[in-house]
C-alpha positions in Angstrom: 87.2 73.4 145.5 86.3 73.9 141.8 82.9 72.5 142.4 82.4 74.9 145.3 83.5 77.9 143.1 81.1 76.8 140.4 78.2 76.7 142.9 79.1 80.1 144.3 79.3 81.5 140.7 75.9 80.1 139.9 74.4 81.6 143.1 76.0 84.9 142.2 74.6 84.7 138.7 71.1 83.8 139.9 71.2 86.7 142.3 72.2 89.1 139.6 69.4 87.9 137.3 66.9 88.3 140.2 68.2 91.8 140.9 67.9 92.9 137.2 65.1 95.4 136.8 62.1 94.2 134.8 61.8 95.6 131.3 59.2 98.4 131.4 56.1 97.9 129.2 55.8 100.3 126.4 53.0 102.9 126.8 51.2 104.3 123.8 49.2 107.5 123.9 45.7 107.1 122.5 43.5 109.9 121.2 39.7 109.5 121.2 36.7 111.9 121.1 34.7 111.0 124.1 31.4 112.4 122.8 30.4 109.4 120.7 28.6 106.9 123.0 28.6 103.9 123.1 32.0 103.9 121.4 33.6 106.6 123.7 32.3 108.8 126.4 33.2 110.2 129.8 32.0 108.4 133.0 30.9 110.4 136.1 34.5 110.1 137.2 35.7 111.7 133.9 37.2 108.5 132.8 37.0 107.5 129.1 34.8 104.5 128.7 33.0 102.7 125.9 33.4 100.0 123.2 36.5 101.6 121.7 38.2 102.1 125.1 37.6 98.4 126.0 38.8 97.2 122.6 42.1 99.1 122.7 42.8 98.1 126.3 42.1 94.4 125.3 44.5 94.7 122.4 47.1 96.2 124.7 46.7 93.4 127.2 47.0 90.8 124.5 50.2 92.4 123.0 51.9 93.3 126.3 51.8 97.1 126.1 50.0 99.9 128.0 47.8 102.7 126.7 47.1 106.2 128.0 43.7 107.5 126.9 43.4 111.1 125.9 40.1 112.9 125.3 40.6 115.0 122.1 38.1 117.0 120.1 37.3 115.4 116.7 38.9 118.2 114.8 42.2 117.6 116.6 42.3 113.8 116.5 44.3 113.4 113.3 46.4 116.5 113.9 47.6 115.2 117.2 48.4 111.8 115.6 50.4 113.3 112.7 52.3 115.8 114.8 53.5 113.1 117.2 51.4 114.0 120.3 49.5 110.8 120.1 50.5 107.3 118.9 47.0 105.8 118.2 43.6 107.1 117.3 40.5 105.0 118.0 37.3 107.0 117.8 34.8 105.1 115.5 36.9 106.3 112.6 35.7 105.1 109.2 38.5 103.9 106.9 38.4 106.0 103.7 40.8 106.4 100.8 41.2 110.1 101.7 42.2 109.3 105.3 44.5 106.6 104.1 46.6 109.2 102.3 47.7 110.7 105.6 47.6 107.8 108.1 47.7 104.0 108.3 44.7 101.9 109.4 44.5 98.6 111.1 42.3 95.8 109.9 38.6 96.7 110.3 37.3 96.1 113.9 33.7 97.2 113.5 31.1 97.6 110.7 28.8 100.6 110.7 26.2 102.4 108.5 24.7 105.8 108.4 21.1 106.4 109.5 18.8 109.4 109.1 17.2 110.7 112.3 14.0 112.7 112.0 11.1 113.7 114.2 8.4 111.0 114.6 5.9 113.0 112.6 8.3 114.1 109.9 7.2 113.5 106.2 10.8 112.6 105.3 11.0 109.0 104.1 14.4 108.7 102.3 17.7 110.4 101.8 16.6 112.3 98.7 13.8 114.0 100.7 16.4 116.0 102.6 17.1 118.2 99.6 16.3 121.8 100.5 16.1 121.0 104.2 18.5 121.8 106.9 20.5 118.7 107.8 22.6 118.3 111.0 25.9 116.4 111.0 29.0 116.1 113.2 31.7 118.1 111.5 34.3 116.0 109.6 32.5 112.7 110.1 31.4 110.2 107.5 27.8 111.6 107.9 29.2 115.0 106.9 30.9 113.5 103.8 27.8 111.5 102.7 25.6 114.6 102.9 28.2 116.7 101.1 28.3 114.2 98.2 24.5 114.3 97.9 23.9 118.0 98.2 27.2 119.8 97.6 30.1 120.6 99.9 29.2 124.3 100.3 25.5 123.8 100.6 24.3 126.2 103.4 21.6 123.7 104.5 24.3 121.4 105.9 24.6 122.4 109.6 27.8 121.1 111.2 28.2 120.5 115.0 31.1 119.7 117.3 29.4 116.4 118.3 26.4 114.4 117.4 24.5 115.2 120.7 24.4 118.8 119.8 23.1 118.0 116.3 20.3 115.8 117.8 19.5 118.5 120.3 19.1 120.9 117.4 16.7 118.4 115.7 14.7 118.3 118.9 14.4 122.1 118.9 13.5 122.1 115.2 16.7 123.9 114.2 17.3 121.1 111.6 14.9 118.8 109.8 17.1 115.7 110.1 20.5 114.4 111.3 22.7 111.9 109.5 25.0 109.9 111.8 26.4 106.4 112.5 23.8 103.8 113.3 25.2 102.6 116.7 25.6 106.1 118.0 22.0 107.3 117.2 20.5 104.0 118.4 22.4 104.4 121.7 21.1 108.0 122.0 17.5 106.9 121.5 17.9 104.2 124.1 19.2 106.7 126.6 16.7 109.4 125.7 13.4 107.6 125.4 11.3 110.8 125.7 12.7 112.0 122.3 10.1 111.3 119.6 12.5 110.5 116.9 12.3 108.0 114.0 15.2 106.3 112.2 15.4 105.9 108.4 17.8 103.3 106.9 18.2 104.5 103.3 19.4 101.8 100.9 21.9 104.2 99.3 24.0 104.2 102.5 27.0 101.7 102.2 28.4 99.7 105.0 31.5 101.4 106.6 34.5 99.8 108.3 36.0 101.4 111.5 39.8 101.1 111.8 42.4 102.1 114.4 44.8 104.7 113.0 48.6 105.2 113.5 51.0 107.6 111.9 51.9 106.9 108.3 54.7 104.4 108.1 54.5 103.2 111.7 54.5 99.5 110.6 55.7 98.1 114.0 52.8 99.5 115.9 50.3 98.7 113.2 51.4 95.1 113.2 51.0 94.9 117.0 47.5 96.3 116.7 46.5 94.0 113.9 47.9 91.0 115.9 45.9 92.2 118.9 42.7 92.5 116.9 43.2 89.0 115.6 44.0 87.7 119.1 41.0 89.1 120.9 38.7 87.8 118.2 40.2 84.4 118.4 40.0 84.1 122.2 36.4 85.4 122.5 37.3 88.7 124.2 36.1 90.8 121.2 32.7 89.1 121.3 32.3 89.7 125.0 33.0 93.4 124.5 30.5 93.5 121.6 27.9 91.8 123.6 28.4 94.3 126.5 27.6 97.3 124.3 25.4 95.9 121.5 23.8 92.8 122.9 24.1 89.2 121.6 
């Protein structure tokens, strides 16, 4: 009888375990500015796609959480993070000492560098040649910061645009003499706009930059998850596959 009761108890316990609801995966909201191909852009179905989107989704899969992507204008990215609307920002964001004052960054996941874009027949050969000329940048980006440092923050010749596509369109229309922007972005633009007669200048004064994934200041748990995910997708080859997809081998 005791043995039978034990069996019945075990069956009941097993049934209870089976009936227990699965623990729901945590979902984090992610802000990105989908105007920065190949890192982030909108597909024909208005879905956020690109290198950054694939990277954060791979990290989420590796760490066992979910992400909800949100297209957010660049000017609102960090505001939405700091006011709690978003948990994560991944948008080709360069890690800088100034930004580190108000948010925490993951380990670097991509290295970039600024390039100067000019018309094919432009006499401009180096960064210093831009003095006195109208220069297009995306507002608030590293390109904006670099040009400010060289020519002054309030210089009226610095023309700021909501996204880099608008700046390059202005270059095409001769509204500016040059555009300063991240290398991967302008190279991707030229590949997809072969009729544009642009030339790229790699000035030796431009330093290598490191992109990081941002979280709210002090959110150590999430930061640790992201860092573990970056290390994990690099170790298992997922990161390299994503990089090859967007930038070639």
